[in-house]
C-alpha positions, 0 to 999 in steps of 0.5 A, a space after each residue: 498490606 490490607 489483608 495482613 492488617 485485617 486480623 489485628 485491626 478489625 474488632 470482633 462483632 463487626 464482620 456480621 452478615 448485615 455489615 458484609 452486605 452493606 459493604 459490598 457496595 464498595 467492592 474494591 475497598 470494603 468488601 475484602 476486609 469485611 469478609 476476612 474480618 467476618 471469617 476471623 470472628 466466626 471461624 477463627 481463620 481467614 484463609 477461606 476468605 482468600 479462596 472466596 475472593 479469588 473465586 469471586 474475582 475469577 467469576 467477575 473476570 469471566 462475566 466482564 469478558 463474556 458480557 461487557 468486553 464481548 459486547 464492546 468488541 462486537 460494537 467495535 467490530 460492527 463499526 469497523 465492518 461498517 466503515 470497511 463496507 462504506 469504504 468499499 462502497 465508495 471505491 466501487 462507486 468511483 470505479 463504476 463511474 470511471 468505467 462508465 467514462 471509459 466506455 463512453 470515451 470508447 463509443 465517442 472516440 470510435 465515432 459510435 463504434 464505426 471505427 471499432 474493430 469487432 475482432 478486438 472486442 475481447 481485449 476491450 472487455 478485458 481492459 474495461 474490467 482491468 480498468 474497474 479493478 485498478 480504479 477500485 484498488 486505487 480508491 481503497 488505497 487512497 482511503 487508508 489513513 497514511 495514504 489519505 494523509 499524503 493525498 490531503 497534504 498534497 492538495 493543501 500544498 497545491 493551494 498554499 504554494 505558487 502553482 508554477 514553481 510547484 508544477 516545475 518541481 513536480 515535472 522534475 520529480 516525474 523525470 527523475 523518479 518515474 521516467 529516468 528512475 535514477 533512484 534505482 540506478 544508484 542501487 544497481 545498474 543492472 537493476 536499473 536497465 531491467 526496470 528501464 527496458 520493462 518500463 518503456 516496453 510496457 509503456 510503448 505496448 500500452 500506447 499502441 494497443 489501447 488506442 487500437 483496441 478502443 477504436 481511437 486509432 485506425 489506418 486506411 489506404 489513401 484513395 489515390 495511392 494504395 502504397 500510402 496509409 493514412 492514420 486517423 485519430 478519433 476519426 480525424 486524419 492525423 498524418 500519412 506515410 508511404 509503405 517501405 519507410 522507417 515510419 511504416 515499419 515502426 508503425 506496424 512493428 511497434 509491438 514487436 519492438 516493445 516485446 523485445 524490450 520487455 524480454 531484455 528486461 526480463 532476462 536481466 531481472 531473472 539473472 539478478 533474482 537467480 544470482 543475488 543472495 539478497 533477492 533469493 532470500 526475500 522473493 516469492 513466486 506469486 509476487 516476484 516471478 509470476 508477473 515476469 512469467 505473464 510478461 514473458 508469455 505476452 511478449 513471446 506469443 506476440 513475436 510468434 504472431 509476427 514470425 508466423 505472418 512474415 516467414 511461415 505463411 501464417 502457419 498456426 496463426 489462429 492458434 497463436 492468436 488465441 494463445 496470445 489473447 489468453 496471455 494478454 487477458 490474463 495479464 490485464 486481469 492480474 494488473 489490479 491485484 498483483 505486483 504490477 499494480 505498482 505501475 499505477 501507484 508510482 506516479 504518487 511518488 511525485 506527491 510524496 517528494 513534494 511533501 518531503 520538500 515542503 516538510 524540510 522547508 518548514 523545519 525539522 523535528 528535534 529529539 527531546 532527549 538528544 536535542 538533535 534534528 532527525 525528520 521534518 516536524 510536519 511528517 512527525 506530527 502527521 505520523 502521530 495523528 495517523 497512528 492514533 487513527 489506526 488505534 496505536 498508542 505510543 505515548 510515553 510518561 517522560 518528557 518526550 511525550 510520544 515514542 515518535 518524538 524520539 530520533 532513531 538513535 534514541 529509540 535504539 538506546 531505549 530498546 537496548 536499555 529495556 532489554 538489559 533491564 529485562 535480562 537483569 543486567 545493569 544499564 551501561 553508561 551509553 554516554 551523550 548523544 552522538 551527533 554523527 549518528 555512529 554507535 557510542 
């Protein structure tokens, strides 16, 4: 509109060089009209001015991108790199400290390595390395804004609420969500059996293997009875059992039982992944099949050692022991970096459930459009703060104020309305909000 009025509203003689230079101080408001007036006075046409203004705008755009924006991006990138480096340094320090405690516990628990089995030293190094990687990964995971918010809220709830009722709720959540895994049973019984067999098989194997590898548990024959074994825990006698009893059989074949449980779970998991279309559509080899391959290799080679000892007179035992060691070490090294890491993350579900219960007790967030409650107010407030920390701006110009303040149904209505406007179609009357949550 300004450009259209320039020829009629600028008198002749005003578009001089002096006036042009003086007006460049106000580039946005004065320079374009004065330039066009100058060209109209001296050339009788104004179209070269538009070309010059376009070229000037393009040049300033390049200058801004290459100098100012690039510099700002470089500063932001340097700050981000610095934060990431600081996070990694803190996580590495925590992991190193935890590993040092583990090594000290191995030395102390084995009575200064007096009860340490040197034949298991390679397993010990693998466990120590896996422990460092697991703690490092967990520390990095806790430093992410969403996880950190759950972590901080969990400790705050522990200070604000009575300890005993909170521990009781945490115990119930541990039973239902970690050990019984009832949330999986509601989805599929086959999936639940697969998880339960793999979970308890791995838990039993860890409970047997790690204390033996660390030298915390060892066995000796009784001095007065060679048919009786004495179990030592941290160098102290913890009990005895005679050979040929169920206790002795389970003590020496506990890892075989764990291997059978894991193999059963793997069979069910593979049957589901190869037979269900939903699983076939989203699964990948490295994330879904490779962990099962590792667990299968560990279980089969472990059972092969028992078969070789009991029925084959130790035939090929050294080779099988070497293969079993390789598979176990590979699984331990894969633990911090693959899907098996969720085994370490799962206990955090206790804190999430306590957070959800506390949020429900403090009141629900009400959608400003349909006036219906849809989530806990504490969760919505934390979500908005976390999105801001991550650099996402979901603020809205209307009364809602923020995209996350809307309920899921109103969000779907907004998206549908925006798509209709982009398509050039009139917005239909969607009707009032439906409390039942069904489509109108």
